[in-house]
C-alpha positions in Angstrom: 0.0 0.0 0.1 0.9 3.6 -0.4 2.1 6.2 1.9 -0.5 8.7 0.4 -3.5 7.7 2.2 -6.5 9.7 3.7 -8.3 7.9 6.5 -12.0 8.3 6.4 -15.3 6.6 6.5 -15.9 4.9 3.0 -18.1 2.4 4.6 -17.8 -0.4 7.1 -14.4 -1.8 7.2 -12.8 1.1 5.2 -9.3 1.8 5.7 -8.8 5.0 3.5 -10.6 7.5 1.4 -7.5 7.3 -1.0 -4.7 5.2 -2.0 -2.3 6.6 -4.4 1.2 6.9 -5.2 2.2 10.6 -4.6 -0.1 13.4 -4.1 2.9 15.6 -5.3 2.2 14.6 -8.9 -1.2 16.2 -8.8 -0.2 19.3 -10.9 1.5 17.3 -13.7 -1.7 15.2 -13.8 -3.9 18.3 -14.0 -2.1 19.6 -17.1 -2.4 16.0 -18.8 -5.9 15.9 -18.1 -6.6 19.4 -19.3 -4.9 18.6 -22.6 -6.8 15.4 -23.1 -10.1 17.3 -22.3 -9.3 19.6 -25.4 -9.9 16.4 -27.6 -13.2 15.3 -25.6 -15.7 18.0 -27.0 -18.8 15.4 -26.7 -17.9 14.8 -23.1 -17.3 18.4 -22.5 -20.7 19.2 -23.8 -22.3 16.7 -21.6 -20.3 18.1 -18.6 -21.8 21.4 -19.1 -25.4 19.8 -19.4 -24.8 17.9 -16.2 -23.5 20.7 -14.4 -26.9 22.6 -15.1 -29.2 19.4 -14.6 -27.4 17.3 -12.0 -28.9 14.1 -13.1 -26.7 11.9 -10.9 -27.5 13.9 -7.6 -27.3 12.0 -4.5 -26.0 9.0 -6.3 -22.8 7.0 -5.3 -20.9 5.7 -8.3 -18.1 3.0 -8.0 -16.0 2.8 -11.1 -13.3 0.2 -11.7 -11.6 1.7 -15.0 -8.1 2.4 -16.3 -7.1 5.3 -14.4 -5.9 7.7 -17.3 -6.3 11.1 -18.4 -9.7 10.3 -20.3 -11.1 8.3 -17.2 -10.3 11.5 -15.3 -12.4 13.6 -17.5 -15.3 11.0 -17.2 -14.9 11.0 -13.5 -15.1 14.6 -13.2 -18.0 14.8 -15.4 -20.0 12.4 -13.3 -19.0 14.4 -10.1 -20.4 17.7 -12.3 -23.6 15.6 -12.4 -23.9 15.3 -8.7 -22.6 11.7 -8.3 -20.3 11.0 -5.4 -17.4 8.9 -7.2 -15.0 6.4 -6.0 -12.4 5.3 -8.7 -10.1 2.1 -8.5 -8.0 0.6 -11.4 -9.2 -2.2 -13.8 -5.6 -3.2 -14.3 -2.7 -3.1 -12.2 -0.4 -1.6 -14.7 -2.8 0.9 -16.3 -2.8 3.6 -13.8 -1.1 7.0 -14.5 -0.2 8.0 -10.9 0.0 11.7 -11.6 -3.7 11.4 -13.0 -4.8 9.8 -9.7 -3.1 12.5 -7.7 -4.9 15.2 -9.7 -8.3 13.7 -9.2 -7.6 13.6 -5.3 -6.2 16.9 -4.9 -8.2 19.3 -7.2 -11.6 17.3 -7.5 -11.8 15.3 -4.1 -12.7 12.2 -5.8 -11.8 9.3 -3.9 -9.2 7.1 -6.2 -7.5 3.8 -4.9 -4.9 3.2 -7.6 -1.0 2.8 -8.1 0.7 1.7 -11.2 2.4 -1.6 -10.7 0.2 -2.4 -7.5 0.4 -6.2 -6.5 -2.4 -8.7 -6.7 -3.3 -8.1 -2.9 -3.3 -4.5 -3.3 -5.3 -4.6 -6.5 -8.2 -6.3 -4.7 -7.9 -4.1 -1.6 -8.7 -1.2 -4.0 -11.7 -3.2 -5.5 -12.8 -3.6 -1.8 -12.4 0.0 -1.3 -14.8 1.1 -4.3 -17.3 -1.7 -2.9 -17.1 -0.2 0.6 -18.4 3.0 -1.2 -21.8 1.2 -1.1 -22.4 2.1 -4.7 -25.9 3.0 -6.3 -24.2 2.6 -9.7 -21.2 0.6 -10.8 -19.1 1.2 -13.9 -16.8 -1.8 -15.0 -14.0 -2.5 -17.4 -13.9 -6.0 -17.3 -16.6 -6.9 -14.7 -14.6 -7.0 -11.7 -16.8 -5.3 -9.5 -19.9 -6.7 -10.6 -18.4 -10.2 -10.3 -17.6 -9.5 -6.6 -20.8 -8.3 -6.0 -22.5 -11.3 -7.2 -20.1 -13.8 -5.2 -21.5 -11.8 -2.2 -25.1 -12.3 -3.6 -24.7 -16.1 -4.3 -22.6 -16.6 -0.8 -19.6 -17.8 -2.8 -17.1 -16.1 -0.6 -14.3 -18.3 -1.4 -14.5 -17.4 -4.7 -13.9 -13.8 -3.7 -10.1 -12.5 -3.4 -8.8 -12.6 0.1 -8.9 -8.7 0.9 -12.6 -8.4 -0.2 -13.3 -11.8 1.4 -12.0 -10.7 4.6 -14.0 -7.5 4.5 -17.4 -9.3 3.4 -16.9 -11.6 6.4 -17.1 -8.7 8.8 -20.6 -7.7 7.5 -23.8 -8.8 8.8 -26.1 -10.7 6.5 -28.4 -7.8 6.3 -25.5 -5.4 5.3 -24.3 -8.0 2.7 -27.7 -8.0 1.3 -27.9 -4.0 1.1 -24.6 -3.9 -0.7 -26.0 -5.9 -3.4 -29.7 -4.5 -3.7 -28.5 -1.2 -3.2 -26.9 -1.2 -6.8 -29.7 -0.2 -9.2 -27.6 -0.6 -12.2 -24.4 -0.9 -13.7 -22.4 -0.1 -16.7 -19.6 -2.2 -18.6 -17.0 -0.7 -21.0 -15.1 -3.9 -22.5 -15.8 -6.8 -24.6 -14.4 -9.4 -21.9 -16.8 -7.8 -19.4 -19.9 -7.9 -21.3 -19.2 -11.8 -22.2 -19.0 -12.4 -18.4 -22.4 -10.4 -17.8 -24.3 -12.0 -20.7 -23.2 -15.6 -19.1 -24.5 -14.3 -15.8 -27.9 -13.5 -17.3 -28.1 -16.6 -19.1 -27.6 -18.4 -16.0 -30.4 -16.2 -14.1 -28.1 -15.0 -11.4 -27.8 -11.1 -12.6 -28.9 -9.3 -9.6 -29.4 -5.8 -11.4 -29.6 -4.3 -14.9 -26.3 -3.6 -16.7 -25.9 -1.3 -19.8 -23.4 -3.0 -22.4 -21.5 0.2 -23.1 -19.2 -1.8 -25.4 -22.2 -2.8 -27.7 -22.7 0.9 -28.7 -21.7 1.5 -32.3 -19.9 4.7 -31.3 -17.9 2.5 -28.9 -16.8 -0.7 -30.2 -16.6 0.7 -33.9 -14.1 3.4 -33.0 -12.4 2.8 -29.4 -11.8 -1.1 -30.2 -10.8 -0.4 -33.9 -9.1 2.7 -33.9 -8.2 3.1 -30.3 -7.0 -0.3 -29.7 -5.3 -0.6 -33.1 -3.3 2.6 -32.7 -2.3 2.2 -28.9 -1.4 -1.4 -29.2 1.2 -0.3 -32.0 2.3 2.3 -29.8 2.8 0.4 -26.5 4.9 -2.4 -28.5 7.1 0.3 -30.2 7.6 2.0 -26.8 8.6 -1.0 -25.1 10.7 -2.5 -27.7 11.9 0.1 -30.1 11.4 -2.5 -33.0 10.9 -1.9 -36.6 7.6 -3.1 -37.6 8.2 -2.7 -41.6 9.3 -5.8 -42.9 8.5 -8.1 -39.9 5.7 -10.7 -39.8 3.2 -9.9 -37.2 0.8 -12.6 -36.0 -2.5 -11.3 -34.9 -4.7 -13.7 -32.8 -8.1 -12.7 -33.1 -10.2 -10.6 -35.7 -13.0 -8.8 -33.6 -12.9 -5.3 -33.9 -9.8 -4.8 -31.7 -7.9 -7.3 -33.7 -8.9 -5.9 -37.3 -8.0 -2.5 -35.7 -4.5 -3.5 -34.7 -4.2 -5.8 -38.1 -4.8 -2.6 -40.2 -2.4 -0.3 -38.2 0.4 -3.1 -38.5 -0.2 -3.3 -42.3 -0.1 0.5 -42.3 3.5 0.2 -40.7 4.8 -2.3 -43.4 4.2 -5.4 -41.5 3.3 -8.9 -43.1 0.4 -9.5 -41.2 -0.9 -13.2 -40.4 -4.5 -13.5 -38.6 -5.5 -16.6 -36.5 -9.0 -17.1 -35.8 -11.5 -19.7 -34.4 -14.8 -18.1 -36.0 -15.0 -19.1 -39.7 -17.1 -15.6 -40.4 -14.2 -13.4 -38.9 -11.6 -15.7 -40.6 -13.1 -15.3 -44.2 -13.4 -11.4 -43.6 -9.8 -11.4 -42.7 -9.0 -13.4 -45.8 -11.0 -11.2 -47.9 -9.2 -8.2 -46.3 -6.0 -9.5 -47.8 -4.3 -11.1 -44.8 -2.9 -14.6 -44.6 -5.3 -16.7 -42.4 -4.0 -20.0 -40.7 -4.1 -21.8 -37.3 -1.6 -20.4 -34.7 0.3 -24.0 -34.8 1.2 -23.0 -38.5 1.7 -19.3 -37.7 3.9 -19.9 -34.4 7.3 -20.6 -36.8 6.6 -17.8 -38.9 6.1 -14.7 -36.8 8.5 -12.1 -35.5 5.8 -10.3 -33.5 2.5 -12.1 -31.7 -0.3 -10.1 -30.4 -3.3 -11.7 -28.9 -6.8 -9.8 -28.7 -9.2 -12.4 -28.3 -10.6 -12.1 -24.7 -9.9 -15.9 -24.2 -7.5 -18.0 -22.1 -4.4 -19.7 -23.3 -4.5 -18.5 -27.0 -0.6 -18.8 -27.2 0.5 -22.0 -25.5 3.6 -23.3 -24.6 3.8 -25.6 -27.8 3.4 -22.6 -29.8 6.5 -20.8 -27.8 8.5 -23.8 -28.4 7.9 -23.4 -32.1 8.6 -19.7 -32.4 11.9 -18.4 -34.0 14.6 -17.1 -31.7 13.9 -13.6 -30.4 10.0 -13.7 -31.0 8.1 -11.1 -29.1 4.7 -12.1 -27.4 2.3 -9.3 -26.3 -1.2 -9.3 -25.3 -4.0 -6.6 -25.9 -6.9 -8.3 -24.6 -8.2 -7.2 -21.1 -7.0 -10.0 -18.8 -3.2 -11.2 -18.9 -4.7 -14.9 -19.6 -4.4 -15.1 -23.2 -0.5 -16.0 -23.2 0.1 -19.1 -21.0 2.7 -17.5 -18.8 2.2 -20.1 -16.2 3.2 -22.9 -18.4 5.9 -20.7 -19.8 7.6 -20.2 -16.4 7.6 -24.0 -15.7 9.6 -25.0 -18.7 11.7 -21.8 -19.4 14.5 -20.3 -17.6 13.6 -16.7 -16.6 12.0 -14.1 -16.8 15.2 -11.7 -17.0 14.1 -8.1 -17.5 16.0 -6.9 -20.4 14.1 -3.4 -20.8 11.1 -2.0 -19.0 8.1 -4.2 -19.9 10.4 -6.7 -21.9 11.1 -10.0 -20.1 13.2 -12.5 -21.7 12.6 -16.3 -21.4 14.9 -19.1 -22.6 13.3 -22.0 -24.2 15.1 -24.8 -25.6 18.0 -22.9 -26.7 15.9 -20.1 -28.1 14.8 -16.8 -26.7 11.1 -15.5 -26.4 10.4 -11.9 -25.1 7.2 -11.4 -23.3 5.8 -7.5 -23.0 4.3 -6.2 -20.1 3.8 -9.3 -18.1 1.3 -10.3 -20.7 -1.0 -7.4 -19.6 -2.6 -4.5 -21.8 0.4 -3.7 -23.6 -1.4 -0.4 -24.7 -1.7 0.8 -21.3 1.4 -0.9 -19.7 4.0 0.5 -21.9 1.9 3.4 -23.3 -0.9 5.7 -22.5 -4.0 3.6 -23.9 -6.3 5.0 -26.6 -6.2 8.5 -27.8 -8.6 11.0 -26.1 -10.5 11.8 -29.0 -11.9 8.1 -29.5 -12.5 7.8 -25.8 -14.6 11.1 -26.0 -17.2 8.6 -27.5 -16.7 5.6 -25.4 -17.0 7.9 -22.2 -19.9 10.0 -23.4 -21.6 6.5 -23.6 -20.7 6.0 -19.8 -22.1 9.2 -18.7 -25.3 8.9 -20.8 -25.6 5.3 -19.8 -25.3 6.4 -15.8 -28.2 8.8 -16.5 -30.2 6.3 -18.3 -29.9 3.7 -15.5 -31.0 6.6 -12.8 -33.9 7.5 -15.0 -35.0 4.0 -16.0 -33.7 1.5 -13.5 -37.3 0.4 -12.3 -38.1 -0.4 -15.7 -35.1 -2.3 -16.8 -34.9 -6.1 -16.2 -32.0 -7.8 -14.6 -30.4 -8.6 -17.9 -27.6 -6.9 -20.1 -29.2 -4.0 -22.1 -27.8 -1.8 -25.0 -27.3 1.8 -25.1 -30.7 3.1 -26.7 -30.1 3.8 -30.4 -31.1 7.5 -30.4 -28.3 8.0 -27.6 -26.0 6.3 -29.9 -26.9 8.4 -32.8 -26.7 11.7 -30.8 -23.0 11.1 -29.7 -22.2 10.4 -33.5 -23.9 13.5 -34.5 -22.2 15.5 -31.5 -18.8 14.1 -32.8 -19.1 15.1 -36.3 -20.4 18.5 -35.2 -17.2 19.0 -33.2 -15.2 17.9 -36.0 -16.9 20.6 -38.2 -18.4 17.8 -40.6 -21.8 18.2 -42.1 -24.0 15.4 -43.7 -26.9 15.1 -45.8 -30.4 14.9 -44.3 -33.3 13.1 -46.1 -35.8 14.9 -48.2 -39.6 14.4 -47.6 -39.6 12.2 -50.8 -36.9 10.0 -49.4 -38.4 9.4 -46.1 -41.9 8.5 -47.7 -39.8 6.3 -50.1 -38.2 4.6 -47.0 -41.4 4.2 -44.9 -43.4 2.7 -48.0 -43.8 -0.7 -49.2 -46.1 -0.1 -52.5 -43.7 2.1 -54.3 -41.9 0.5 -57.0 -38.8 1.2 -59.2 
C-alpha cells in the first residue's frame, strides 16, 4: 500500500478514502488531463449539461476503470452531474499516477490506484470501491460486478482474500444491502460483457447492466481505431522494434484485432491472422491477410499479439515453435491469453532486459514477453487517444443517467444503449469535427417508409 492515504469513512471496514502513489504529482496530472479534455468535445458538452441539470445528484458511483487522463475527464463529468465518485484501477499496470493524484487533490474524488500494484493491493482497492456502497457501478472487465455477485450467491471462497475478509465482517443484512443497493451497472469492454451475458443466461444477474461496449459509437471506434493505434504504440515504446518488413501474427479478428492488423499493415508489416470463427476468418482473408491456425503461424512470426478475450491463446507448444527472438504481447483485457504459468514451468527466466520486456530461454531460443502479458497499450503506453475515448465515455456518462431514469423499468439483464443516444453521440462528434452530412428529403422519407412504391 502507498504512503499517500487519507483515512476516512468509505463504509464499514473502510481503511482509507484514497490510496495513490504521490499527491505531489497532482499538478502534472492536471495539465495532462486538461490536454486530453481538448480532444473530448462530446464529453465536455455533456459535462456542461450535467452541471446544469445534476442528473446524478445523491448517487454514489463506484468505477473500476483504467485510471488515465481520459477516465479522469469522465470522473469529473460524473461528479459535475452530482455523483459521489470512487475510482479504482481495472488493471494493475494501467494507472497513471499523476492523474490519480490530480483527481484526489483538485476534485476530491476518491481514488484507489497505483501503477504496478501487486495482486493483494489490486483487490484491496476493489474492496475500497465496494465499501463506497455504490448505487451505480462502472466496470472495465466486470471485476466489481463479479465480486458483488459472489457476495449475493454466498460464494465467499471465490472472492480475493482482501475482499473476502471485509465481506466476512459484514452482517447478512449488510451484505444483502450492498448488492440490492445497486440500481444498475455499466460495462466498458468486450470481456466484461461476455461475463455479464453468461450471468444473465444463468439467471444470476442481480441488477440491470448497460453494455456500453455494444454501442456502435464505442466498439466501431474505440475497439478498432483506439486499440489499433495504442497497441502498436505500446509495442514500439516497449521494444523500439521496426515493424516494417516483420511478420506480425494477430490472434483474433474482432474489432480490436482488425484495428491492430490494419495499423500493423500500415506500418509495413506482413500480417498473419489466426481465428476460431469462420466468419471472421473469412473476413480477414477477404481483407487481404494470410489466415492460418496458430500452430502454423508460430514458426513464422516475429511479433505475436493476442486480442481475443479468451484463455491460453498462445500456449507453450506455440512458443517452443517460435523463432529465436520472437516477441509476444497481449492487448486483450486480462493477462490470461498467453500461458505464462506454463512458460515459467519449462523456461529459464524471466529476466528483465528492458522496461516491460522479459526474456525467457526456451530450448536454446529466446522468447520475449511484453508487459507481463497484460494490456500492452496501457502497460507501456497511455492507452487510447482522447479523441476516441470521447465517444466511449460519453456513452458511459449517458448510460449512468439512463440507469438513474430507467432502473425500475429495466429487467435484470444486459441491455444496449438506446439507439437514439448512440446516434446523438455520433452527431455531436461530427459536429465537433466540423463535418456536415445530408438529411433525408420528404420524398426520401416517404420512400423508405413505404412498401408499395416500385422502381
